[in-house]
N, C-alpha and C positions, 0 to 999 in steps of 0.2 A: 675112624678115619677111612675115607673112600680110597680104594686102590685104583691104579691106572694100568692099562694094558696097551702096549704099542701096537699100531695097526699099519704095518708096512705097505699093504696093498692100497692104502689111501694116500701114500706119500709120493713126493717127487723130490728131485734134487733141490735142496734149499729149505725144506721144511719137514718136520716130523708130526705125526698124528698119534694121539693117545685116546683110548676110550676110558671113560670114568665109570667104574662099577658103582652105580648109584640106583637105589630102588625108587624110581619115580615114574616108570612107564615110558620114559623117553630115552632116545639114544643121545648120549652126551659125549662130545669129543673135545679135546684140547688141541689147538693149533700152536705149535712151537716152531718159531723161526727167529732169525736174528732181528728182523724188522719188528716182529711181535714183542720180543723181549725188550727192545729199545723203546717201544711205545709204553710198555709197562713200567720200565725201570727209570726212564729218563724224562722227568717232567719239563726239562729244558727244551725238549723237542716240540716245537710249535710251528704254526704257519705252514709254509711250503714244505718244510722238513717233515712235519706231521703228515701232511697230505701224501707225500711220496711213500712213506712207510705204510699208511693206511691203504693206499692203492696196491702196494705189493702184497700186503696181508689179504686183501679182498680177492686178489687174483688167485692166491693160494687156496683161500676158502672156497672159491668157485670151483676149483679143480676137485676139491674134496666132495663138494656137493654133486658134481657131475658123476663121480665114481660111486656115490651113494644112490644114484638114480633120482636125484631131486630136481633135475633141470628139465625133465620131460613134461609136456603138457603146458597149460596156461599158468603164467606167473604174475603175481602182484607183489609189489614192494610197498610195505607200509612205512612211509617216511615219518618217523617220530621227530617232530621239530622241537628244538633246533639241532640237537646233536646228531641224530641218526644218519642223515645224509653224509656226514663226514667219514663214516666207515667205508664209503665208496663201494658198497655191494652192488648198487644199481649199475654202476659203470662196468664192474667186473662181469656181471651177468650178461649185459649187452655185448661185451667183448667176446663172451663165450657163445654168442649166437642166440641168446634167449630174448624173446620178445616180451617186454615188461609193461605191465599196467601200473602207473604211479598213483598211490593213494597217500594223502597227507593228513596228519593229525598233530595237534599241539596240546599236550597235557601240562598243566601248571599247578603248582601248589598255591592254594589261596587260604589266607587266614580267615577263619570263620567267625571269630569273636568269642567262641567258647573257650573254656579252660579244661585241661586234663587234671588228674589227681595230684600232679606236682605243681599245679598252678601255672603251667606253661600254655601258651596259645595253641589251639588245635588247628591243624592245617588239613585241608582235604584236597583231593585231586579233581580238577575240573578241566573239561575240554574247552579251550578258548578259540580254537580254529580247527576246522575239518573240511576236507575236500575229497569226496568219493565220486566225483563226476565221471572219472575214467574207469570206474569199476565195471567189470563185465557182467552181463545178465545171463542167467540160466546156464551157468558154467560150473565146472569143478576145477579148483585152482590150488596152487601151492602159494602160501603167503610167506614172504620173506620179511623178517622184522629185525633189521640191524639197529642196535641201540645199546646204551649202557644200562645195565639192570642191577641196581643196588638192592633196594628193598623189594622190588617187583611191583610196587604200588602203581606207578605210572604205567608200567607194562600191562598190568591187569586191566586198568581202565581203558587203555588204548586198544588192547586186544578185544575186550568186550564190545566196545563201540564198533570196531571194524567188523566183527562177526555179525553184529546186528545190521549194519549197513549192507553187508553182502547178502545176508539172508533176505533182506527187504527186496533185493534184486534177484532172488531165487538162485543165488550163487553159493556154493558150499565150499568151505575150506577143507580139503582132504589132508593136506600136509602143511605143517607150520615149521619154519626154520628160524631159530633165533641165532644171532651172531653178534659178537662184541665182547666187551668186558662184562662178566656176569658173575654174581655171587651164587653160592650154593642155595641159599634161601630163596633167591629170586627164581632160579632154575626150577626148583621144586614147585613153587607157587604157580608159576605161569604154565608149566607142563601139566600140572593137575587140573588147572582151570580149562585149558584147551581140550584135554581129553574128555573132561566132563561135559563140554559143549559139543561133542561129536566129532572133533578133529581126529582122524584115524592114525596119524603118525606125527610125532613131534621129534625134531632133531635140533640139538643145541650144539653150536660150535663156539667155544669160548677161547679167547686169546690167552695163551700161556697157562692159565689156571682157573679153577673155580674158586673165586676169592672168598675170604672171610669178611663179614660185615662188622664194622666197628660200632661202638655204642652210640655214636651220633647218627646212625642209620644213613651214613653217606660214604665214609671212607671204605674202599674196597682193597683189602690188604692181602698180600701174598703171605707174609709172615712178619712178626714183630710186635711191638707194644701197641696197645690201643691208645693212641695219642690223645683222644678226647677224654678218656678216663684219667690219664695222667694230667692233662691240662686243667681239668675241672675239679678233680678230687685228690690229685697226687697219689693215685693208686696205680700199681703196676699190674696190667692185665695183658696176657699174651694171646695173640691171634695167630691163626694158621689156616691157609687155604689148602686146596688139593692140586697137586701137580706131579709130574714124573720126577724121579731122582735125577735123570739126565738134564731136564730143564732146570731144576733147582741148582744143580752144580754150575750150569752156565750163567745163570742170572744172579747168583749170590754175590759175585764180585762187583756188581753194578747196582743192585736194588737197595735202596735205603730202607731199613727195617721200619715197618709201620706206616709207610707212605701210601697214600691213596694212588692206585695205579693209573686209572684214567684221568685223575685230577678233574678239573672242570673241563670236560671234554668239549663242550660247546665253545668255551672261551679260548681254548687252545687253537681253534680254527681261525683263519684269516677272514672268511666271509661266511655268513649264516643266513639261510632263508628262514624267515619267521612266519610265513604264511601269507604275508602281504607284500613284503619286499625284502631287500638284502640289507644286512647290517654287519658291521665289523665285530669280530670277537674281541673280548677284553683280554688280550694276551698278557698285558702287564698285570692285570688283576690275578690271573691264574699263576703267573710266576711269583708274585708277592705272597700268595697263599701257600705255595710250595715252600718258599723260603721260610715263612713263619713256622710251618710244620717241622722242617728240619731243625730249625733253631730250638723248637720245643723238644724234639727228640734228643738233642745234644745235652739237655739238662738231666737226662735220665742216667743215674749212676750205673745201672746194670749193663749199659752198652759196652761191648767188647771193643778193644783197640782197633781191630780190623774193620768193624762196623762203623766206628767213628770216622775212620779214614774214608770209607765209601760215602758217608754222609757229607763230609767236608769237601770231597771232590765234586759231588753233585751241587752242593751249595755254591761253589765258585762258578760252575757252569751256569747255574740259574742267574746269578748276579751279572755274569758277562752277557747273557742273553737279554736280561732286562735292560742293561745299558745300551745294547745294540738296538732293541726295538722301540725303546721309549726315551732313552737318555737319562733315566732315573737311576739312582743308586740306593741300595738298601743295605 
């Protein structure tokens, strides 16, 4: 189990910062604030409410980055479409006085037609859109990469392409900053790749915790049962991420055990840039998925009474939000 150490010199009123003791060659921090915990624990937070909390968290993260000396020099933000811009780091950096170069990339999972050893379709990550026309030439830069990192697969592909595009312009990434909901496995993979490619300093700022990754390679869990294993095999497998005792104490009364913290982070947003134009997020689809997950959780006998109450409270909020945004009932 990775341990955490509070870092008061990086904090301000309204948020705490913890350093994760992890052997990966990167500096890994956890941002703990009320807004961050609500993003992680409450999938009913969508649309404008999501945006407001993301903006607050990004402002806090930018303050941490400033104190870590990460805002000096030229800055590029790698916008990983479609979810990445929703974390609002670009706006927070601009508000902090940083001049930002915007880079865009869209990695997508594509079914190849091949089968794995279980007979399931193999998916690979392909870049379906990229725009590096605003990349600087002959420079040394800090690359900010806000995104949800579950397995790290799309992150690795996106980072590799970005490094190639910048190198083609004789620009070198000296520092890499990852920010968002991030699992431990993704943090390790991306940090190791970046360092092996010559990046001198890697800093990771994760919201609330370094999450554990469920068996479906999608759900990013603070703690609780692996819902995919229960759903498909009726087997109970316990998951647990890394966070501070103080954070855990504050989020436990609100977080539904086993629930994916970011949810479908793209679809929680009102508007999404896809590289060509703007489209609406499927907020109703996200809400329905969260409802189904909690209904699955409630079939697990091992759930304690207080955990069941937390789940039922969030289930009602999700249903109320679904009725409000779409008029549907589930």
